[in-house]
N, C-alpha and C positions, 0 to 999 in steps of 0.2 A: 504493499500500500504506499502510496506517496501522495502528498498534498501539494498541490500547485495553484498559485494565485493567492490573492488575499481577500478575506471577507471584510466588507466595508459597510456592514450593516447600520452603523452610526450615521452614515451619510444618505441613507435611503429611507424611505417612509412606506414602502409598500409591503407586501407579504414577504415571509420567509419561505422559500420554495426549494425544494430538492427535486432536480431532474436526473432520472437514471437512464443514461443512453444519450450519446451526442453524436448520432448519424446524421443523416439529411434532415428528417423530422426533427429530432432533437435540437440540432444546431439552429434551425430556423425559429423554433419555439423559444429557445434561450435567447436569441436576438431580440425578438419581440417583447418578451417578458422583461428583459434587460431596459429597453426602451420605455417599458411602462413604469420604471422605477422599483421594481421588485429586488429583493436581496436573494441571490440565486447560489446554489451549491450544486455543482455537476459531477456525476459519478459515472465512470466508464472504465472498462477493462483495458482499453488501449491508450497507453500514455500520449502517443502523438495526437490523438484526438483531443484529449484533455488539454494538452499543451496548446494546441491550435485554438481552441475556444477561449481559453482563459487568457491568451495573449491579445485577444481581440475584444474582450468584454471585462468589465469590472466585477468578475466573479470569482469564487473559490472552486477549485477542482480536485476531485480526489479519483485516484487510479485504484480501481478495484471492483470486486462483484457487488452489485447493487442489492443483492438478495442476502448478503452478509450482515449479520446482527452488528458485528464490530464496525464494519464500513458504514452502515447506516447511522450508528452512534457517532462515529467521526465526522459524518456529514451533518450533525446536529438534527437528525430526523426526530429525535425525541422531543424537539421545541419547535418544530418547523409548522407552518400553517397548512401547506400543501405539498404532496409528493405526487410527481408526474412520472410514470415509468413507460419510456418509449423505446426500449431495445428492439432488436429484431425478433425476439423471443416472446411469444404471447405468455407461455408458462412462467418464464422469469419475470416478466412485468407484473403477473397477477401475484407472484410470490413476494416481490418487492413491496407491493402494496399491502399485502396481508401482513407482513413483518412490521412495515412502518406503522400500521394501524394498531399493532400490539404495543409499540414503544410510546405512541402519543394518540392524542385525539385529533390528529391531522385529518384533512380531507385528502382523497386519494383518487388519482385518475390513472387508468391503465389502458395502454394501446393494445388493441386486439384484433388481429386481422383474419384469423382462420374462420371460415364460415361457420363451423360447427359451434365455435365459442360465440360468435357474433349472433347467432340465432338464440343463444342463452344469455344475452347480455344482461337482460333484466333480472334473471336469477342470480348472476355474478354479482350485479350491483347490490341486490338486497342481501345476500349471504354473506359477502365479503365486506359490506359496508363501504362500497365505492360511491363516489359522487358522479362517476361518468365512466363509461367505456367507449374509448374513441377508435374509430376504424377509418384511416385515411382512404383506403380503396373504395369502401363502401359509401363515403361521404362524396368522393369523386364519381362514382357511379350514378348515385343520385342527382347530382348536378348535370351530369351528361344526359341522363333520361329525361330530366325537366326540359332541357333544350331541343331534344328530339321529339318531344310532345308538342313543342310549340317552335318550329324550325325556323321562324322569321327571327327569333331572338338570339342575341349574343349571349345574353346572360339571363337567368330566371332565379331570383332569390325569394324565399318565402319567409313571411312574418305573420304574426297573430294567429298562431295555431293553424298556419297554412290557408287563412282566410284572405290574406293580402299577398300579392306578388309584386316584386320590384323587377321590372323587364327593361333590358337594355337593347336597343338597336339603333342601326345608322339610317339617317334619312336619305334617300337616294335622289339623283338629279330628277327634277320634274315632279316630285312628289308633292301632295296638296300640302303638307306640312311646311315646305320650303317658303321663306319669306313671310311667314304668317307670325303675328304676335301671340305670346302664350295666352293672353286673355281671350283673344278671338279662338283659340283652339279650344279653350274651355266652353266657350258659348256655342261654337259650331259643331265641334265633333266629339265632345265627351260629356259625361254626365258627372254628377257631384261625386262619384266614387273613383275618379281618375285624376291624378296630379303629376305634372311634369316636374321632376325634382332636381335633375342634375343634367347639365349640357357640357360636352367636351367639344372644343372647337380649336383645330390647329394647335394641339397640345395644352390649351389653356381650359381650366375649369371654371364653370359658372354655376351658381346656385340660382335659378332665374325667378324673376317676378313677373308681373303682368305684362309690363311694357317690352320684355325681352323678344327680340325677333329671331326665330329659327331660320337655319340655312340650310341648304343641300350640303350633305357630308358631315353634318353634325351628328355625334354619337349622344343620344339622349337615354335617360332612365326614367321611367314613369311608374308610380305607385298606383295600384287599382285592386278591386275584387278580381277574382278569376273571370267571372262572366263579363264584367265591364271591360276587362282587359282584351278579351276576344272581340267584343263589339268595337272597341277604339281601333284595333288593329285592322279589323275589316274595313272600317270606315275610311282609313288612310291607305287602304290598298294593299295590305300585306296578307299572305296565306296563313291561315291559322290552323290547318289540318296537320295533325301528327304524321310523321313518316310512316310509310307502310313496311319498309324493310331496310336493313342495314347490314353492312359488311364490317366485321371485327377484325383486325389483323393482330393476332397475339392472343394466348389462350390462358392468361395468368388469372390471379383471384379477381383482379379488377374486371377483367373480361366476363368472368362468371358472374359477379354481381350485377353488371350492366345487362347482360343478356337475360337473367332471370327478371329484371325488371321490365325490360321491354316485351319479353314474351308474355307477361302477364297483362299487358296491354294489347295484346293481339298484333305485335310487330314481328314481322318474319326476321330471323337472325342467322347469319351465317358467318362462322368463326374460322379463321385461317391460322393454324398452329403447326410449327416445325416439327415438335417432339410427337412421335407416334403413341407413346404411353399416355401422354397428357390428352391426346386426341380420344383415345379409348375412354379416359376417365371422364372427360367432358361429355361424351356421347351418352354415358349413364347418368351423369348429373343433369344434363340438359336434353332430354329426349326428343324435344320439340324443335331443337335447333339443327342446322346443318353443320357439321364439323369437317373441315377440309384439312388433310395432313399435307402441308407444303410451305414453301417459303413465301410470306406474305410481302416480301419486298421484291419479289419477282414479278416484272412488268407483264410478261405474258400470262402468268398464272392469274394476275389481277384482272386482265382482260377476259380470260376464260371464264372466270367466276362472276363477270357481269358488273364490273366497276363502272363502266359508262352508263349503265342503266339504273344502278342503284340510287335509291332516295338519300341514303346517308352513309357515311364512311367514317369509322373510328380507329385510328391507329393506336393500339396498346401494346407495342413491342417491348417496352421497358427500357427502351434507349431513346432519349430525347431527340437526338440528331435523326434517327430513322423516322420517328413520328413526324417530325417537321417536314422531311423530305417526301414522305408519303402523303402528307396533307396537301403539300404544294402540286404533287403529281395528280392526286385526285381532283383537285379544282381545275387543272389543266384540262383533263379528258372528260370530266363529267359535270353535272349541275348538283351533284350530291351535297347535302347539308354535311359539314365536317366539323367534328369537335376533336382538338388537339389536347392530349394530356402531357404536360410538362412537369417533371420532378424537380429540375433543378430552377432556382429562381435567380441565380446570380447574373444571368444574361437576359433579364426580363426586358430590358430597354431595346436590345437588338430584336428580340422575338416580336415585340409589338410593332417593329417596323415592316414586319413580314405580313403578307396578306393571309392570315391563317384562320381568320373567322373566329369562332368561339375557342377560347383557351381555357383549360381546367388546370389549377395549380394545387394538387392535394395537399401539399405542405401548408399553403395559405388557409384552405378550409379548416385543416387540423387546428393550426394556430388560432383562427378566429373563434373556435368553439372554446378553447382552453382560456384564452385571454377575456372571452365574455364572462367565463365563471370566475376567474381571478378578479376582475374589476367588480363583479357583484359581491364577491366575498370580501374584498377590501372595503366596500361601501357600507355605511351604517346609517344612512339618512333616509330610510324608509321606502327605498325602491331597489329593484334589482334588475339587472340587464338579461333580458330574455334571449336576445339574438343579437349578433354583431357581424357585420359583413364589411370588409375593406374593398373599395371600388376604385377603378381608374388608377391603378398601380399605387394604392395606399394613399392617395391624395384625398379621398372621400371615405367617411365613415357613415353607414347606415346602422342605427342603433335602435333597439326595441326596449323599452323600460316598462317594468310593471310597477305600478304605483301602490304601495303598501298601505300608506298613512298620510296624512295632511302634512304639507310642507309649504315653503315660500312660493311654489308654482300651483298649488291647488286652490281651486275657488276664485282665481282671478281670470277676468277675460283676457284673451290673448292679446287683444288691441292695447291693453294697458301693461303688459310685460315689456321690459326692456331686454330684448332677446339679443344675443350676439349676433354679429354679422356672419354672412354666408351659412346661414341655418334656416332649415325650413322644417316645421312640424307637419308631417305628411298625413298621419291619421290618428284618430283616437278610437280604440276599440273598447265599448262600454257595454258589457254582457255579451249579447250576439249581435249588436249594432256596431257597424262601421261608420264613423263621423269623419268626413273630410272637413277639418276645422276651418271655420270663418272667425273674424275678429271677436264675436261675442260669445264664442265657445270657450269653456273652462276645462281644465284638467281636474278630475276628482279622483279621490282614493277608490282603488278598485280598478281604475282604467289601466289600458295598455297603450303606450304612446311611441310612435316611430318618429324618429329625428334623423334627417339627412344633412350632414355638415361637412365643411372642410376643416373645421377644428377637430383636433384628434385628442384622444385620451379621456374622454368622458367617463366618469364613474357613476354620476348621479344626475338625475333629471334637473336637479338645481344647477348643472354646470351649463344649461342653455342660456342662463341669465348672465347679463354683463356684469 
């Protein structure tokens, strides 16, 4: 065992967090939690990983087995607020959390990827006392499936127990939205349940108000109920019918999760996988899918399997570079809706310059879930963060707050609040009712409130005030 780095808890005011495992997911999570101001101790068996992460962040690192009692004691797990186990082994992650729970009253989050365990996640949460079981591959599969259900969209994020969708798309040349003011969009094309929240133009982000003029090639995100979202997209000339079929290249765990979701919605699935044994396994797991044993990066094979006619194409090879090349190839030879999964985020700016369409970053999805929980646990002001999404390369946050009790923002008409700039209250969910708020509306205890803002790091609904 070796200790690397220095603990500087006295200089930070966040939670005391132990992270076990600093691979791709762990490293991305540590970076985000460090930005949030938490005190972090990382544990990993590989000295080079620990040295790299502690050299680039103000954290303490310990080399060793995260399921070891003595190592966890050295990492101060006995007094930590939260332990997060994100090693490559599901069993090790569950064991780490179980031992840590015996040491202290900390909250525990385990990364669990295996389908068998994922189907038992609620049982594991209850019996092991976990606050969350996180599965990056399943999170990514759900994101990809939602996009294929609504192929017009670049992104589809869910809020308010899936009653509200935040949908991102690009305005094409000649579209009815081009050169139209937001206030006119509201009166002409939408109902009270649709609100344009964010506009990106030429790399610049806007939280738009009524006089803002939309332009062709703007990328916009709007919040709406599911029915109103479909109505709005139909009115502005977009196809809202889900795809009928898809080709998936790669037969890993993420492909299994995605195929299962799509098949349940009646979408035909074809999976191309190199490994014969895995093909046989997938044939048993997914009897309704067509499983092809072959090289999905072979142009001739893709043509034989109908890429030119396919309505959607998802490269899940496990190699980012192959996924990008396959996406560009599919866009060249077909009109398929393409979703690209990228595991590494360090070349995100370059990736965004390519015309890849919808891009999924599993690491980001995982971080958002855990960061939302950490913010809620840190806050003690009478509300919790239910949902958190980072949008437009982390320049925008969409946050859903659950209001538990009265505070400085409750019972006050929105028109009388001094809200921070670049912030929009998108909806209030009160019971089963969805309210697109006007100036006379108030936030009340028991409400769920969604906020979109370029300000970052909100822990509490009170942070919306100047």
